[in-house]
The first five atom37 places (N, CA, C, CB, O) and aatype in JSON, in Angstrom:
{
  "aatype": [12, 3, 11, 4, 6, 5, 14, 4, 4, 11, 6, 2, 11, 19, 2, 1, 15, 6, 11, 19, 2, 2, 0, 10, 9, 2, 1, 10, 2, 1, 9, 6, 7, 5, 19, 1, 7, 9, 11, 7, 12, 9, 6, 11, 7, 19, 18, 4, 2, 3, 9, 10, 9, 5, 9, 0, 0, 19, 5, 15, 0, 12, 11, 7, 19, 15, 1, 10, 10, 10, 6, 15, 8, 12, 1, 16, 4, 9, 19, 3, 1, 9, 5, 15, 7, 3, 6, 6, 19, 19, 3, 6, 9, 10, 11, 16, 9, 3, 1, 12, 9, 11],
  "atom_mask": [
    [1, 1, 1, 1, 1],
    [1, 1, 1, 1, 1],
    [1, 1, 1, 1, 1],
    [1, 1, 1, 1, 1],
    [1, 1, 1, 1, 1],
    [1, 1, 1, 1, 1],
    [1, 1, 1, 1, 1],
    [1, 1, 1, 1, 1],
    [1, 1, 1, 1, 1],
    [1, 1, 1, 1, 1],
    [1, 1, 1, 1, 1],
    [1, 1, 1, 1, 1],
    [1, 1, 1, 1, 1],
    [1, 1, 1, 1, 1],
    [1, 1, 1, 1, 1],
    [1, 1, 1, 1, 1],
    [1, 1, 1, 1, 1],
    [1, 1, 1, 1, 1],
    [1, 1, 1, 1, 1],
    [1, 1, 1, 1, 1],
    [1, 1, 1, 1, 1],
    [1, 1, 1, 1, 1],
    [1, 1, 1, 1, 1],
    [1, 1, 1, 1, 1],
    [1, 1, 1, 1, 1],
    [1, 1, 1, 1, 1],
    [1, 1, 1, 1, 1],
    [1, 1, 1, 1, 1],
    [1, 1, 1, 1, 1],
    [1, 1, 1, 1, 1],
    [1, 1, 1, 1, 1],
    [1, 1, 1, 1, 1],
    [1, 1, 1, 0, 1],
    [1, 1, 1, 1, 1],
    [1, 1, 1, 1, 1],
    [1, 1, 1, 1, 1],
    [1, 1, 1, 0, 1],
    [1, 1, 1, 1, 1],
    [1, 1, 1, 1, 1],
    [1, 1, 1, 0, 1],
    [1, 1, 1, 1, 1],
    [1, 1, 1, 1, 1],
    [1, 1, 1, 1, 1],
    [1, 1, 1, 1, 1],
    [1, 1, 1, 0, 1],
    [1, 1, 1, 1, 1],
    [1, 1, 1, 1, 1],
    [1, 1, 1, 1, 1],
    [1, 1, 1, 1, 1],
    [1, 1, 1, 1, 1],
    [1, 1, 1, 1, 1],
    [1, 1, 1, 1, 1],
    [1, 1, 1, 1, 1],
    [1, 1, 1, 1, 1],
    [1, 1, 1, 1, 1],
    [1, 1, 1, 1, 1],
    [1, 1, 1, 1, 1],
    [1, 1, 1, 1, 1],
    [1, 1, 1, 1, 1],
    [1, 1, 1, 1, 1],
    [1, 1, 1, 1, 1],
    [1, 1, 1, 1, 1],
    [1, 1, 1, 1, 1],
    [1, 1, 1, 0, 1],
    [1, 1, 1, 1, 1],
    [1, 1, 1, 1, 1],
    [1, 1, 1, 1, 1],
    [1, 1, 1, 1, 1],
    [1, 1, 1, 1, 1],
    [1, 1, 1, 1, 1],
    [1, 1, 1, 1, 1],
    [1, 1, 1, 1, 1],
    [1, 1, 1, 1, 1],
    [1, 1, 1, 1, 1],
    [1, 1, 1, 1, 1],
    [1, 1, 1, 1, 1],
    [1, 1, 1, 1, 1],
    [1, 1, 1, 1, 1],
    [1, 1, 1, 1, 1],
    [1, 1, 1, 1, 1],
    [1, 1, 1, 1, 1],
    [1, 1, 1, 1, 1],
    [1, 1, 1, 1, 1],
    [1, 1, 1, 1, 1],
    [1, 1, 1, 0, 1],
    [1, 1, 1, 1, 1],
    [1, 1, 1, 1, 1],
    [1, 1, 1, 1, 1],
    [1, 1, 1, 1, 1],
    [1, 1, 1, 1, 1],
    [1, 1, 1, 1, 1],
    [1, 1, 1, 1, 1],
    [1, 1, 1, 1, 1],
    [1, 1, 1, 1, 1],
    [1, 1, 1, 1, 1],
    [1, 1, 1, 1, 1],
    [1, 1, 1, 1, 1],
    [1, 1, 1, 1, 1],
    [1, 1, 1, 1, 1],
    [1, 1, 1, 1, 1],
    [1, 1, 1, 1, 1],
    [1, 1, 1, 1, 1]
  ],
  "atom_positions": [
    [[-87.81, -54.8, 85.87], [-87.2, -53.9, 84.91], [-85.91, -53.32, 85.51], [-88.19, -52.76, 84.51], [-85.84, -53.05, 86.7]],
    [[-84.91, -53.14, 84.67], [-83.65, -52.55, 85.12], [-83.86, -51.1, 85.5], [-82.58, -52.67, 84.04], [-84.86, -50.47, 85.14]],
    [[-82.9, -50.6, 86.23], [-82.92, -49.18, 86.6], [-82.97, -48.32, 85.36], [-81.68, -48.81, 87.45], [-82.66, -48.77, 84.25]],
    [[-83.37, -47.11, 85.56], [-83.43, -46.12, 84.48], [-82.07, -45.97, 83.81], [-83.92, -44.76, 85.01], [-81.04, -46.07, 84.47]],
    [[-82.08, -45.74, 82.53], [-80.84, -45.57, 81.79], [-80.46, -44.11, 81.6], [-80.96, -46.24, 80.44], [-79.5, -43.8, 80.89]],
    [[-81.2, -43.2, 82.23], [-80.87, -41.79, 82.13], [-79.52, -41.54, 82.8], [-81.98, -40.92, 82.79], [-79.19, -42.21, 83.77]],
    [[-78.74, -40.59, 82.29], [-77.43, -40.3, 82.89], [-77.51, -39.97, 84.37], [-76.77, -39.17, 82.16], [-76.64, -40.36, 85.14]],
    [[-78.55, -39.24, 84.77], [-78.65, -38.86, 86.18], [-78.84, -40.09, 87.07], [-79.8, -37.88, 86.4], [-78.36, -40.11, 88.2]],
    [[-79.52, -41.1, 86.58], [-79.75, -42.3, 87.37], [-78.5, -43.17, 87.43], [-80.92, -43.1, 86.78], [-78.22, -43.78, 88.46]],
    [[-77.76, -43.24, 86.33], [-76.55, -44.06, 86.3], [-75.52, -43.54, 87.3], [-75.96, -44.08, 84.89], [-74.85, -44.32, 87.98]],
    [[-75.4, -42.23, 87.37], [-74.39, -41.62, 88.23], [-74.95, -41.19, 89.57], [-73.78, -40.42, 87.53], [-74.22, -40.68, 90.42]],
    [[-76.25, -41.41, 89.78], [-76.92, -40.95, 90.98], [-76.76, -39.45, 91.15], [-76.39, -41.69, 92.2], [-76.66, -38.95, 92.27]],
    [[-76.73, -38.75, 90.05], [-76.61, -37.3, 90.01], [-77.69, -36.77, 89.09], [-75.19, -36.84, 89.54], [-78.26, -37.51, 88.28]],
    [[-77.95, -35.47, 89.23], [-78.93, -34.85, 88.35], [-78.4, -33.48, 87.96], [-80.33, -34.74, 89.03], [-77.72, -32.81, 88.73]],
    [[-78.72, -33.08, 86.77], [-78.37, -31.74, 86.31], [-79.61, -30.87, 86.42], [-77.81, -31.75, 84.85], [-80.4, -30.78, 85.48]],
    [[-79.78, -30.24, 87.59], [-80.9, -29.34, 87.78], [-80.69, -28.09, 86.96], [-81.07, -28.99, 89.26], [-79.56, -27.75, 86.61]],
    [[-81.77, -27.41, 86.65], [-81.64, -26.14, 85.95], [-80.89, -25.16, 86.85], [-83.03, -25.58, 85.55], [-80.93, -25.26, 88.07]],
    [[-80.22, -24.24, 86.21], [-79.46, -23.24, 86.98], [-80.39, -22.44, 87.89], [-78.7, -22.29, 86.02], [-80.02, -22.09, 89.01]],
    [[-81.58, -22.15, 87.4], [-82.56, -21.38, 88.18], [-82.94, -22.12, 89.46], [-83.82, -21.1, 87.34], [-82.94, -21.53, 90.54]],
    [[-83.25, -23.41, 89.36], [-83.63, -24.21, 90.53], [-82.44, -24.36, 91.46], [-84.15, -25.6, 90.11], [-82.57, -24.19, 92.68]],
    [[-81.29, -24.66, 90.89], [-80.09, -24.83, 91.71], [-79.78, -23.56, 92.51], [-78.88, -25.2, 90.83], [-79.49, -23.62, 93.7]],
    [[-79.85, -22.41, 91.83], [-79.58, -21.14, 92.51], [-80.61, -20.87, 93.61], [-79.57, -19.99, 91.51], [-80.26, -20.39, 94.69]],
    [[-81.86, -21.17, 93.33], [-82.91, -20.97, 94.33], [-82.67, -21.84, 95.56], [-84.29, -21.27, 93.74], [-82.82, -21.39, 96.7]],
    [[-82.29, -23.1, 95.32], [-81.99, -24.0, 96.44], [-80.8, -23.51, 97.25], [-81.73, -25.43, 95.93], [-80.85, -23.46, 98.48]],
    [[-79.73, -23.14, 96.56], [-78.52, -22.65, 97.25], [-78.82, -21.39, 98.04], [-77.39, -22.38, 96.23], [-78.38, -21.26, 99.18]],
    [[-79.56, -20.45, 97.44], [-79.89, -19.21, 98.15], [-80.71, -19.48, 99.41], [-80.66, -18.27, 97.22], [-80.45, -18.91, 100.47]],
    [[-81.69, -20.35, 99.28], [-82.51, -20.69, 100.45], [-81.67, -21.36, 101.54], [-83.67, -21.62, 100.05], [-81.8, -21.04, 102.72]],
    [[-80.82, -22.28, 101.12], [-79.98, -22.97, 102.11], [-78.97, -22.03, 102.76], [-79.25, -24.13, 101.44], [-78.66, -22.18, 103.94]],
    [[-78.46, -21.08, 102.01], [-77.55, -20.09, 102.61], [-78.27, -19.27, 103.67], [-76.98, -19.16, 101.52], [-77.71, -19.0, 104.74]],
    [[-79.51, -18.87, 103.39], [-80.28, -18.12, 104.38], [-80.54, -18.98, 105.62], [-81.61, -17.64, 103.78], [-80.43, -18.51, 106.75]],
    [[-80.9, -20.24, 105.4], [-81.16, -21.15, 106.51], [-79.9, -21.33, 107.35], [-81.66, -22.51, 105.99], [-79.96, -21.34, 108.58]],
    [[-78.78, -21.48, 106.67], [-77.5, -21.63, 107.39], [-77.27, -20.42, 108.3], [-76.32, -21.79, 106.38], [-76.85, -20.57, 109.44]],
    [[-77.55, -19.23, 107.78], [-77.42, -18.02, 108.59], [-78.37, -18.02, 109.77], [0.0, 0.0, 0.0], [-78.01, -17.6, 110.87]],
    [[-79.6, -18.49, 109.53], [-80.58, -18.56, 110.62], [-80.1, -19.52, 111.71], [-81.94, -19.01, 110.08], [-80.23, -19.22, 112.9]],
    [[-79.56, -20.65, 111.31], [-79.08, -21.64, 112.28], [-77.92, -21.07, 113.09], [-78.65, -22.95, 111.56], [-77.85, -21.27, 114.3]],
    [[-77.01, -20.37, 112.42], [-75.92, -19.72, 113.16], [-76.47, -18.69, 114.14], [-74.92, -19.04, 112.18], [-75.97, -18.53, 115.25]],
    [[-77.53, -17.99, 113.71], [-78.17, -17.02, 114.59], [-78.77, -17.69, 115.81], [0.0, 0.0, 0.0], [-78.67, -17.16, 116.92]],
    [[-79.38, -18.83, 115.63], [-79.95, -19.58, 116.76], [-78.84, -20.01, 117.71], [-80.74, -20.82, 116.25], [-78.99, -19.9, 118.93]],
    [[-77.75, -20.48, 117.16], [-76.62, -20.87, 118.01], [-76.16, -19.67, 118.84], [-75.45, -21.42, 117.14], [-75.9, -19.79, 120.04]],
    [[-76.05, -18.52, 118.19], [-75.65, -17.31, 118.91], [-76.64, -16.94, 119.99], [0.0, 0.0, 0.0], [-76.25, -16.51, 121.08]],
    [[-77.93, -17.11, 119.71], [-78.96, -16.82, 120.72], [-78.78, -17.71, 121.94], [-80.37, -17.0, 120.12], [-78.91, -17.26, 123.08]],
    [[-78.5, -18.98, 121.69], [-78.31, -19.92, 122.8], [-77.07, -19.53, 123.6], [-78.17, -21.37, 122.27], [-77.09, -19.54, 124.83]],
    [[-76.0, -19.2, 122.89], [-74.76, -18.8, 123.57], [-74.97, -17.55, 124.43], [-73.65, -18.54, 122.55], [-74.34, -17.4, 125.48]],
    [[-75.86, -16.65, 123.98], [-76.11, -15.4, 124.71], [-77.17, -15.55, 125.79], [-76.53, -14.31, 123.74], [-77.45, -14.61, 126.54]],
    [[-77.77, -16.73, 125.87], [-78.79, -16.96, 126.9], [-80.11, -16.29, 126.6], [0.0, 0.0, 0.0], [-80.83, -15.9, 127.52]],
    [[-80.46, -16.15, 125.32], [-81.72, -15.53, 124.92], [-82.88, -16.38, 125.42], [-81.78, -15.36, 123.38], [-82.78, -17.6, 125.53]],
    [[-83.99, -15.71, 125.71], [-85.2, -16.34, 126.21], [-85.62, -17.5, 125.3], [-86.34, -15.3, 126.31], [-85.64, -17.38, 124.08]],
    [[-85.96, -18.64, 125.92], [-86.26, -19.88, 125.2], [-87.34, -19.7, 124.13], [-86.7, -20.95, 126.18], [-87.2, -20.21, 123.02]],
    [[-88.4, -18.98, 124.47], [-89.51, -18.81, 123.52], [-89.02, -18.15, 122.23], [-90.63, -17.97, 124.16], [-89.45, -18.54, 121.14]],
    [[-88.14, -17.16, 122.35], [-87.61, -16.49, 121.17], [-86.8, -17.45, 120.3], [-86.74, -15.3, 121.58], [-86.86, -17.39, 119.07]],
    [[-86.06, -18.32, 120.94], [-85.27, -19.32, 120.2], [-86.19, -20.32, 119.51], [-84.29, -20.06, 121.16], [-85.97, -20.68, 118.36]],
    [[-87.23, -20.76, 120.22], [-88.17, -21.71, 119.63], [-88.86, -21.14, 118.4], [-89.21, -22.13, 120.67], [-89.11, -21.86, 117.44]],
    [[-89.16, -19.86, 118.43], [-89.78, -19.21, 117.27], [-88.81, -19.22, 116.09], [-90.19, -17.75, 117.61], [-89.21, -19.45, 114.95]],
    [[-87.54, -18.97, 116.36], [-86.54, -19.0, 115.27], [-86.35, -20.42, 114.74], [-85.2, -18.45, 115.77], [-86.15, -20.6, 113.54]],
    [[-86.4, -21.4, 115.61], [-86.29, -22.8, 115.18], [-87.47, -23.15, 114.27], [-86.24, -23.77, 116.4], [-87.29, -23.82, 113.25]],
    [[-88.67, -22.7, 114.63], [-89.85, -22.95, 113.79], [-89.68, -22.3, 112.42], [-91.12, -22.42, 114.49], [-90.1, -22.85, 111.4]],
    [[-89.06, -21.12, 112.39], [-88.82, -20.44, 111.11], [-87.86, -21.26, 110.24], [-88.26, -19.02, 111.33], [-88.05, -21.37, 109.03]],
    [[-86.83, -21.83, 110.85], [-85.88, -22.66, 110.11], [-86.57, -23.91, 109.58], [-84.68, -23.05, 111.0], [-86.35, -24.31, 108.44]],
    [[-87.39, -24.53, 110.42], [-88.11, -25.73, 109.98], [-89.03, -25.41, 108.8], [-88.93, -26.33, 111.14], [-89.12, -26.19, 107.85]],
    [[-89.7, -24.28, 108.85], [-90.56, -23.87, 107.75], [-89.75, -23.61, 106.49], [-91.36, -22.6, 108.13], [-90.16, -23.99, 105.39]],
    [[-88.6, -22.98, 106.64], [-87.73, -22.71, 105.5], [-87.23, -24.02, 104.88], [-86.53, -21.84, 105.92], [-87.15, -24.13, 103.66]],
    [[-86.89, -25.0, 105.7], [-86.45, -26.3, 105.19], [-87.58, -27.0, 104.44], [-85.94, -27.19, 106.33], [-87.33, -27.67, 103.43]],
    [[-88.81, -26.85, 104.92], [-89.94, -27.42, 104.19], [-90.06, -26.78, 102.81], [-91.25, -27.24, 104.99], [-90.4, -27.45, 101.83]],
    [[-89.78, -25.49, 102.74], [-89.81, -24.81, 101.45], [-88.76, -25.35, 100.5], [0.0, 0.0, 0.0], [-89.02, -25.5, 99.31]],
    [[-87.57, -25.65, 101.02], [-86.51, -26.24, 100.21], [-86.97, -27.62, 99.72], [-85.18, -26.36, 101.03], [-86.79, -27.96, 98.55]],
    [[-87.56, -28.39, 100.62], [-88.05, -29.73, 100.25], [-89.1, -29.65, 99.15], [-88.63, -30.44, 101.47], [-89.06, -30.42, 98.2]],
    [[-90.03, -28.71, 99.29], [-91.08, -28.57, 98.27], [-90.5, -28.22, 96.91], [-92.1, -27.51, 98.69], [-90.88, -28.78, 95.89]],
    [[-89.57, -27.27, 96.91], [-88.94, -26.86, 95.65], [-88.18, -28.01, 95.01], [-88.0, -25.67, 95.88], [-88.28, -28.23, 93.8]],
    [[-87.43, -28.75, 95.81], [-86.66, -29.87, 95.29], [-87.58, -31.0, 94.83], [-85.69, -30.39, 96.35], [-87.33, -31.62, 93.79]],
    [[-88.64, -31.26, 95.58], [-89.6, -32.29, 95.18], [-90.27, -31.93, 93.86], [-90.66, -32.5, 96.27], [-90.42, -32.78, 92.98]],
    [[-90.67, -30.68, 93.73], [-91.3, -30.24, 92.48], [-90.35, -30.42, 91.29], [-91.73, -28.77, 92.58], [-90.75, -30.92, 90.24]],
    [[-89.11, -30.01, 91.47], [-88.11, -30.16, 90.41], [-87.91, -31.64, 90.07], [-86.78, -29.52, 90.83], [-87.84, -32.01, 88.9]],
    [[-87.82, -32.46, 91.1], [-87.61, -33.9, 90.92], [-88.77, -34.52, 90.14], [-87.44, -34.6, 92.28], [-88.57, -35.33, 89.24]],
    [[-89.99, -34.13, 90.51], [-91.17, -34.69, 89.85], [-91.22, -34.27, 88.38], [-92.45, -34.23, 90.57], [-91.55, -35.08, 87.51]],
    [[-90.88, -33.01, 88.09], [-90.99, -32.49, 86.73], [-89.87, -32.99, 85.81], [-90.98, -30.98, 86.76], [-90.01, -32.95, 84.59]],
    [[-88.77, -33.45, 86.39], [-87.64, -33.87, 85.56], [-87.39, -35.37, 85.72], [-86.38, -33.07, 85.94], [-87.79, -36.16, 84.86]],
    [[-86.74, -35.75, 86.77], [-86.31, -37.14, 86.94], [-87.47, -38.14, 86.88], [-85.59, -37.3, 88.26], [-87.38, -39.15, 86.18]],
    [[-88.53, -37.86, 87.62], [-89.65, -38.8, 87.67], [-90.31, -38.93, 86.29], [-90.68, -38.35, 88.72], [-90.56, -40.03, 85.81]],
    [[-90.59, -37.79, 85.67], [-91.21, -37.82, 84.34], [-90.32, -38.57, 83.35], [-91.48, -36.38, 83.84], [-90.81, -39.42, 82.6]],
    [[-89.02, -38.26, 83.35], [-88.1, -38.93, 82.42], [-88.08, -40.44, 82.64], [-86.68, -38.37, 82.59], [-88.1, -41.21, 81.67]],
    [[-88.05, -40.86, 83.9], [-87.99, -42.3, 84.18], [-89.28, -43.0, 83.78], [-87.7, -42.55, 85.66], [-89.25, -44.1, 83.24]],
    [[-90.41, -42.37, 84.04], [-91.68, -42.97, 83.64], [-91.77, -43.06, 82.12], [-92.87, -42.16, 84.21], [-92.2, -44.08, 81.58]],
    [[-91.37, -41.99, 81.43], [-91.41, -42.0, 79.97], [-90.48, -43.05, 79.38], [-91.05, -40.62, 79.43], [-90.72, -43.54, 78.28]],
    [[-89.41, -43.39, 80.12], [-88.49, -44.42, 79.63], [-88.97, -45.83, 80.0], [-87.08, -44.18, 80.18], [-88.31, -46.82, 79.7]],
    [[-90.13, -45.9, 80.67], [-90.7, -47.2, 81.0], [-90.39, -47.7, 82.39], [0.0, 0.0, 0.0], [-90.78, -48.82, 82.74]],
    [[-89.71, -46.91, 83.19], [-89.34, -47.32, 84.55], [-90.45, -46.93, 85.52], [-87.99, -46.68, 84.98], [-90.48, -45.81, 86.02]],
    [[-91.35, -47.86, 85.78], [-92.46, -47.59, 86.68], [-92.09, -47.8, 88.15], [-93.64, -48.46, 86.33], [-92.86, -47.43, 89.04]],
    [[-90.92, -48.39, 88.43], [-90.47, -48.57, 89.8], [-90.24, -47.22, 90.48], [-89.18, -49.41, 89.84], [-90.25, -47.13, 91.71]],
    [[-90.03, -46.19, 89.68], [-89.79, -44.87, 90.23], [-91.01, -44.38, 91.02], [-89.46, -43.88, 89.1], [-90.86, -43.55, 91.92]],
    [[-92.2, -44.87, 90.7], [-93.4, -44.48, 91.44], [-93.29, -44.95, 92.88], [-94.67, -45.05, 90.77], [-93.58, -44.2, 93.81]],
    [[-92.88, -46.21, 93.08], [-92.69, -46.72, 94.44], [-91.61, -45.94, 95.18], [-92.32, -48.21, 94.41], [-91.74, -45.64, 96.36]],
    [[-90.55, -45.61, 94.45], [-89.45, -44.85, 95.05], [-89.93, -43.48, 95.56], [-88.31, -44.66, 94.03], [-89.63, -43.09, 96.68]],
    [[-90.68, -42.77, 94.73], [-91.13, -41.43, 95.12], [-92.18, -41.51, 96.22], [-91.7, -40.68, 93.92], [-92.23, -40.64, 97.08]],
    [[-93.02, -42.54, 96.2], [-94.0, -42.71, 97.27], [-93.32, -42.95, 98.62], [-94.95, -43.87, 96.94], [-93.75, -42.41, 99.64]],
    [[-92.26, -43.75, 98.62], [-91.5, -43.98, 99.86], [-90.85, -42.68, 100.33], [-90.42, -45.06, 99.65], [-90.83, -42.38, 101.53]],
    [[-90.33, -41.93, 99.4], [-89.69, -40.65, 99.75], [-90.71, -39.69, 100.35], [-89.03, -40.01, 98.51], [-90.44, -39.06, 101.38]],
    [[-91.87, -39.58, 99.72], [-92.92, -38.69, 100.24], [-93.37, -39.15, 101.61], [-94.11, -38.64, 99.28], [-93.61, -38.32, 102.5]],
    [[-93.5, -40.44, 101.8], [-93.89, -40.98, 103.1], [-92.9, -40.56, 104.19], [-93.99, -42.52, 103.04], [-93.29, -40.18, 105.29]],
    [[-91.62, -40.64, 103.86], [-90.58, -40.22, 104.83], [-90.64, -38.72, 105.09], [-89.18, -40.61, 104.31], [-90.4, -38.28, 106.21]],
    [[-90.97, -37.96, 104.07], [-91.02, -36.5, 104.21], [-92.15, -36.05, 105.12], [-91.17, -35.84, 102.84], [-92.01, -35.07, 105.85]],
    [[-93.27, -36.76, 105.08], [-94.43, -36.3, 105.85], [-94.51, -36.9, 107.25], [-95.69, -36.62, 105.12], [-95.45, -36.59, 107.99]],
    [[-93.6, -37.72, 107.61], [-93.6, -38.29, 108.98], [-93.06, -37.29, 109.95], [-92.78, -39.59, 109.06], [-92.99, -37.57, 111.15]]
  ]
}
C-alpha cells in the first residue's frame, strides 16, 4: 500500500494542537534550562553526585516529553493513517517504540 495521503504524511509534518505544542515547548524550555544549569555545575566543580542527580532529572523530564509526544502521535497521526487504510503505520510505530525503550 502507498504511504498515507494525509497532509502531515506528505510533508513529513504534523499540525499538533496548540495545547500539545505549547506543553512540549514549555517542557523543552525547562529542560534546556536544566541542561545549562548542569553545564554551570560542571564549570564550577560541583560535587559529581549532585550533577548526576540533575542529569537523572533531565532524563526523566525528556521521558515525559517523549510520552506526551507519543500520546499525541497515537491519538492523531496513527489513528488517521489506520482509518485511511495504511496498516504499515503499525510497523512504523512498533519500531519507534522499540527504539524508545532501549
